[in-house]
C-alpha positions as a printed NumPy array, in Angstrom:
array([[  0.084,  -0.214,   0.353],
       [  1.297,   3.402,  -0.753],
       [  2.384,   5.387,   2.331],
       [  0.77 ,   7.98 ,   1.607],
       [  0.534,   8.992,   5.759],
       [  4.13 ,   9.684,   5.307],
       [  3.609,  11.771,   2.844],
       [  1.424,  14.303,   4.21 ],
       [  2.462,  14.553,   7.844],
       [  5.779,  16.076,   8.719],
       [  6.149,  14.449,  12.131],
       [  5.282,  10.503,  10.302],
       [  8.595,  11.688,   8.584],
       [ 10.129,  12.681,  11.149],
       [  9.089,   9.534,  13.294],
       [ 10.396,   7.035,  10.144],
       [ 13.192,   9.019,   9.828],
       [ 14.391,   8.491,  13.02 ],
       [ 13.436,   4.469,  13.169],
       [ 15.615,   3.712,  10.166],
       [ 18.329,   6.184,  11.082],
       [ 19.014,   4.95 ,  15.154],
       [ 17.941,   1.128,  14.012],
       [ 21.023,   0.332,  15.715],
       [ 20.637,   2.612,  18.803],
       [ 21.577,   6.523,  18.646],
       [ 25.257,   7.197,  18.433],
       [ 27.457,  10.692,  17.634],
       [ 27.457,  10.664,  14.174],
       [ 30.661,  12.755,  14.846],
       [ 32.786,  11.123,  17.097],
       [ 30.608,   7.977,  17.008],
       [ 30.298,   8.029,  20.593],
       [ 27.358,   6.343,  21.625],
       [ 27.601,   8.507,  25.611],
       [ 24.209,  10.04 ,  24.169],
       [ 20.548,  12.335,  26.06 ],
       [ 18.062,  13.384,  24.638],
       [ 18.446,  17.534,  24.267],
       [ 15.165,  19.395,  23.144],
       [ 13.711,  18.982,  19.313],
       [ 14.639,  20.69 ,  16.697],
       [ 11.251,  21.576,  14.801],
       [  9.644,  18.481,  14.665],
       [ 13.366,  16.398,  15.251],
       [ 14.393,  14.527,  18.265],
       [ 17.472,  16.206,  18.909],
       [ 20.659,  14.851,  21.271],
       [ 23.709,  15.343,  23.717],
       [ 26.637,  13.625,  22.515],
       [ 28.36 ,  13.837,  26.089],
       [ 31.913,  12.951,  24.564],
       [ 32.138,  15.759,  22.604],
       [ 30.017,  17.987,  23.889],
       [ 28.111,  18.849,  20.394],
       [ 24.647,  18.53 ,  19.256],
       [ 22.67 ,  16.65 ,  16.823],
       [ 19.045,  16.115,  15.267],
       [ 17.821,  13.061,  13.734],
       [ 18.987,  14.587,  10.078],
       [ 22.281,  15.504,  10.921],
       [ 25.264,  13.49 ,   8.366],
       [ 22.029,  12.304,   6.206],
       [ 21.05 ,  13.135,   2.939],
       [ 18.243,  14.797,   3.856],
       [ 20.013,  17.585,   6.318],
       [ 20.295,  21.096,   5.174],
       [ 17.802,  21.781,   3.314],
       [ 14.121,  24.249,   3.475],
       [ 12.008,  21.236,   1.485],
       [ 10.315,  19.285,   4.148],
       [ 11.216,  16.326,   4.807],
       [  8.301,  14.362,   3.49 ],
       [  8.416,  15.708,  -0.243],
       [ 11.981,  14.587,   0.063],
       [ 10.464,  11.194,   0.985],
       [  8.368,  11.328,  -1.35 ],
       [ 10.883,  12.21 ,  -4.429],
       [ 13.043,   9.21 ,  -3.299],
       [ 10.85 ,   7.056,  -3.017],
       [  8.965,   7.573,  -6.593],
       [ 12.096,   8.047,  -8.345],
       [ 12.612,   4.312,  -7.682],
       [  9.823,   3.081,  -7.24 ],
       [  8.271,   4.128, -10.29 ],
       [ 11.551,   5.953, -12.198],
       [  9.708,   8.911, -12.506],
       [ 12.06 ,  12.173, -14.148],
       [ 13.862,  14.699, -12.375],
       [ 11.19 ,  17.469, -14.44 ],
       [  8.22 ,  15.399, -13.393],
       [  8.897,  16.198,  -9.8  ],
       [  9.566,  19.551, -10.359],
       [  6.488,  20.04 , -10.992],
       [  5.212,  17.204,  -8.622],
       [  6.834,  18.886,  -5.496],
       [  6.823,  22.241,  -6.09 ],
       [ 10.714,  22.6  ,  -5.751],
       [ 13.167,  23.705,  -8.137],
       [ 14.35 ,  21.295, -10.735],
       [ 18.31 ,  22.274,  -9.639],
       [ 17.035,  21.551,  -6.   ],
       [ 15.608,  18.225,  -7.033],
       [ 18.861,  17.621,  -8.707],
       [ 21.167,  17.944,  -6.071],
       [ 19.539,  16.342,  -3.646],
       [ 18.664,  12.98 ,  -5.822],
       [ 22.639,  13.05 ,  -7.171],
       [ 23.738,  13.177,  -3.226],
       [ 21.074,  10.473,  -2.572],
       [ 22.834,   8.365,  -5.222],
       [ 25.927,   9.185,  -4.884],
       [ 25.048,   7.281,  -1.502],
       [ 24.358,   3.993,  -2.624],
       [ 26.545,   1.508,  -2.014],
       [ 28.057,  -0.117,  -5.055],
       [ 26.945,  -4.039,  -6.   ],
       [ 29.916,  -6.806,  -4.425],
       [ 29.607, -10.064,  -6.161],
       [ 29.462, -12.852,  -4.076],
       [ 29.205, -15.612,  -6.471],
       [ 27.983, -18.673,  -6.373],
       [ 27.114, -20.462,  -9.931],
       [ 26.952, -21.468, -12.262],
       [ 26.652, -17.238, -14.016],
       [ 25.914, -15.576, -16.621],
       [ 27.871, -13.017, -18.247],
       [ 26.586, -10.358, -20.8  ],
       [ 27.365,  -6.81 , -21.693],
       [ 25.214,  -4.301, -23.478],
       [ 26.679,  -0.628, -24.616],
       [ 25.256,   3.114, -23.584],
       [ 25.471,   5.795, -25.19 ],
       [ 26.56 ,   8.669, -22.419],
       [ 28.947,  11.494, -23.366],
       [ 29.089,  14.686, -20.924],
       [ 26.224,  17.095, -20.975],
       [ 25.929,  20.718, -21.356],
       [ 29.753,  22.743, -22.145],
       [ 32.516,  21.564, -20.174],
       [ 35.204,  24.634, -19.205],
       [ 37.158,  26.777, -22.25 ],
       [ 35.963,  23.626, -24.241],
       [ 32.344,  24.594, -27.049],
       [ 29.454,  21.985, -26.464],
       [ 30.235,  18.242, -27.036],
       [ 28.055,  16.347, -29.905],
       [ 24.635,  15.294, -28.218],
       [ 24.833,  12.563, -31.33 ],
       [ 27.568,   9.64 , -30.522],
       [ 25.894,   7.75 , -33.863],
       [ 28.89 ,   5.768, -33.368],
       [ 27.766,   1.62 , -33.632],
       [ 28.473,  -1.784, -32.47 ],
       [ 30.911,  -1.982, -29.338],
       [ 32.259,   1.489, -27.763],
       [ 34.311,   2.073, -24.538],
       [ 34.531,   5.331, -22.377],
       [ 36.045,   7.625, -23.779],
       [ 34.692,   6.952, -27.38 ],
       [ 31.469,   7.756, -25.283],
       [ 30.217,   4.433, -25.119],
       [ 31.025,   3.017, -22.195],
       [ 29.946,  -0.759, -21.613],
       [ 27.512,  -2.433, -18.746],
       [ 27.88 ,  -5.649, -18.051],
       [ 25.003,  -8.053, -16.567],
       [ 25.968, -10.801, -14.117],
       [ 23.633, -12.977, -13.111],
       [ 24.435, -15.862, -10.133],
       [ 21.769, -18.532, -11.041],
       [ 22.871, -20.107,  -7.575],
       [ 21.394, -17.304,  -5.318],
       [ 19.14 , -15.747,  -7.993],
       [ 21.044, -12.096,  -7.833],
       [ 21.416,  -9.99 , -10.548],
       [ 24.422,  -7.374, -10.731],
       [ 24.515,  -4.6  , -13.525],
       [ 28.191,  -3.144, -13.045],
       [ 29.551,   0.134, -15.705],
       [ 32.852,  -0.531, -17.359],
       [ 35.614,   1.612, -18.764],
       [ 35.777,  -1.21 , -21.833],
       [ 34.928,  -4.698, -22.463],
       [ 37.998,  -6.202, -22.369],
       [ 39.154,  -9.313, -20.648],
       [ 41.202,  -7.751, -17.841],
       [ 37.756,  -6.119, -16.572],
       [ 35.72 ,  -9.871, -17.073],
       [ 38.487, -11.337, -14.81 ],
       [ 37.786,  -8.845, -12.224],
       [ 33.88 ,  -9.104, -12.275],
       [ 34.517, -12.256, -11.849],
       [ 36.844, -12.527,  -9.478],
       [ 35.202, -12.751,  -5.842],
       [ 34.246, -16.756,  -6.616],
       [ 33.023, -19.722,  -4.005],
       [ 33.816, -22.364,  -6.029],
       [ 37.545, -23.172,  -7.591],
       [ 36.191, -23.409, -11.166],
       [ 32.907, -20.934, -11.581],
       [ 30.947, -22.331, -14.025],
       [ 30.533, -18.775, -16.52 ],
       [ 28.142, -18.842, -19.223],
       [ 28.194, -16.543, -21.733],
       [ 27.69 , -16.086, -25.929],
       [ 30.098, -15.99 , -27.968],
       [ 32.05 , -12.734, -27.39 ],
       [ 35.99 , -12.831, -28.223],
       [ 37.165, -11.4  , -24.967],
       [ 34.882, -14.915, -23.004],
       [ 37.906, -16.509, -24.901],
       [ 40.439, -16.923, -22.088],
       [ 38.074, -18.031, -19.913],
       [ 38.603, -21.866, -22.066],
       [ 42.   , -21.343, -21.345],
       [ 42.045, -21.178, -17.272],
       [ 41.073, -23.771, -14.759],
       [ 39.074, -21.649, -12.75 ],
       [ 36.388, -21.712, -14.765],
       [ 34.222, -23.98 , -16.725],
       [ 32.975, -22.269, -19.599],
       [ 30.093, -22.551, -21.953],
       [ 28.78 , -20.38 , -24.224],
       [ 26.3  , -19.502, -27.319],
       [ 27.274, -18.024, -30.356],
       [ 24.078, -15.633, -31.464],
       [ 26.003, -15.346, -35.287],
       [ 25.3  , -18.979, -35.983],
       [ 21.33 , -18.534, -34.567],
       [ 22.68 , -20.097, -31.414],
       [ 20.394, -18.604, -28.519],
       [ 19.605, -21.513, -26.011],
       [ 21.532, -24.657, -25.973],
       [ 19.658, -26.924, -22.802],
       [ 21.1  , -24.462, -19.613],
       [ 23.892, -22.658, -21.928],
       [ 22.258, -19.75 , -22.168],
       [ 22.571, -15.276, -21.542],
       [ 18.357, -14.733, -21.786],
       [ 18.602, -14.021, -18.369],
       [ 21.037, -11.074, -18.567],
       [ 19.326, -10.185, -22.477],
       [ 16.185,  -9.306, -20.198],
       [ 17.565,  -7.611, -17.347],
       [ 19.245,  -5.313, -19.651],
       [ 16.451,  -4.626, -21.494],
       [ 14.996,  -3.573, -18.028],
       [ 18.142,  -1.393, -17.605],
       [ 17.471,   0.868, -21.027],
       [ 14.438,   1.253, -19.854],
       [ 15.635,   2.837, -16.861],
       [ 17.559,   5.236, -18.093],
       [ 14.851,   6.663, -20.745],
       [ 13.134,   8.393, -18.831],
       [ 16.801,  10.775, -17.892],
       [ 17.544,  11.515, -21.113],
       [ 20.938,  12.121, -21.844],
       [ 22.845,  11.315, -18.665],
       [ 26.421,  11.968, -18.617],
       [ 28.958,   8.623, -18.676],
       [ 30.536,  10.388, -15.009],
       [ 27.41 ,  10.243, -13.801],
       [ 26.047,   6.509, -14.898],
       [ 27.061,   4.308, -12.072],
       [ 24.83 ,   6.234,  -9.313],
       [ 22.059,   5.843, -11.68 ],
       [ 22.553,   1.974, -12.165],
       [ 22.97 ,   1.376,  -8.15 ],
       [ 19.168,   3.168,  -8.29 ],
       [ 18.005,   0.218, -10.32 ],
       [ 19.642,  -2.328,  -8.515],
       [ 17.499,  -0.766,  -5.763],
       [ 14.794,  -1.176,  -7.387],
       [ 14.859,  -4.35 ,  -8.07 ],
       [ 15.24 ,  -5.002,  -4.096],
       [ 11.936,  -2.975,  -3.516],
       [  9.911,  -4.597,  -6.694],
       [  7.468,  -6.442,  -4.199],
       [  7.726,  -5.156,  -0.908],
       [  4.278,  -3.104,  -0.053],
       [  4.738,   0.6  ,  -0.386],
       [  5.777,   1.538,   3.622],
       [  8.177,  -1.658,   3.889],
       [  9.578,  -0.462,   0.326],
       [ 10.157,   3.604,   1.552],
       [ 12.104,   1.795,   4.85 ],
       [ 14.107,  -0.612,   2.874],
       [ 15.291,   2.348,   0.223],
       [ 16.235,   5.451,   3.953],
       [ 17.765,   2.098,   5.163],
       [ 20.694,   2.01 ,   2.311],
       [ 21.574,   6.185,   2.425],
       [ 21.261,   6.191,   6.559]])
């Protein structure tokens, strides 16, 4: 159910922030000490005094929501609708009656707080890649504006404004990872598959030549299909799950047209978070979203 009460009441939003922020106990965000006492209030937020460093703080201090004149309930609505429904920042500007620059800066701050995915591969693992047309937005200092056509075809690299994005599907755990890279080469692939639980990890790929060195490595058992020969499935050998997830990633990026390649990683981390709250009810999903950045 949509957590409507949290989005219309500042007190409800403050209570949820307090509940999630201090789920493991209250501590000082400056010196990390736990010798903390209640010390009045700040607006609708509880205020605290640290007996170790003698400084005061409140529930917002040290979070992505601090130092903002915009109501906390509006920021909760912004991050919820952004992750849950992939609402564009321009639409949030209209819905929340907050300037686009303010929305953009706060959402970017939220995205930067998301943790990087850490694959713990059990196997077998599907791995595939797709390419995103992403250059540098706007004008750079002392340089003319860049062309936004980005019409190069085929595979690309970060330097060519067409960075690859790898999809890893761990069939053993059911987890999926979306990880951008500088280039689709052997060293990148080995790095992505490095953290594994098995001595010989079974890897399913397509016929891309960058995966060929895995055939000669005892640490991997590679099986593959060659799409160029019309081969897409050979019993358990396929990368269809990766390709399906790649289509979801493209649709995720579509409303945010013209993403800079420098900011591609945070947007894809948001996609990972969205998958984590996909089947959760509204209030539980909002709590999960907040827990990732608090």
